[in-house]
Steps between C-alpha positions, in 0.01 A plus 500: 500500500181636655292253697253280317214690663635825355531350149151357534356835605673684214397237243138489619473880484648503151259232375205684651609831346557340160173304510302820544641627169402196293204503260169407661476159329851405614426619854188283502699197386770578759239508779464123457877436498692441827848653505738327740811677622771254606858542605626230263350237271415158634736207429278358224494835316881532532543146367281572197576864425822590678584678822507852354137510382336833580132406469268227387145475374331165541149373435239566238525811288193721445459339157518143639241560773254214509676297228693259719357201685703563818575871496797634686425829674684791344756680714808714480810451714763773535833405657611809692859407589569414136339828390719684755810329361394581141461862608861507631369592847354831381153586624374696194630223272332240726166678455556500124587129498184424703291696245657335198479149644145546628385629160683218321327234713169682465551486126530120522171493691340703220624237254790687341790296372863614513474678161201702624689577821785639294257711292353634824850578635477235774783270401 
């Protein structure tokens, strides 16, 4: 397996490249959304969602903004070692998994449910 720093560099470059291709409105929404690259999920995420989770969106969606009394800041987490394992240790497949997972979590931020994700090809 490449070092974490290598996976982080590849994933960050892929997210930046992909972000530049998104529609203007989505890019504007994304500008307010931190994306965290982590080796593996934290223990509480593993306990709730399993150890093989690839990514996670948490916080308020675009649609919920301003509706909650104690808002949770929106953010995306991508778990690079899990994405590498999902890609069967293949760099081009890793890039694809980063793209798919990033777009899936971005879809959650935009307020899409799982059915909409499937319609958009992000399931």
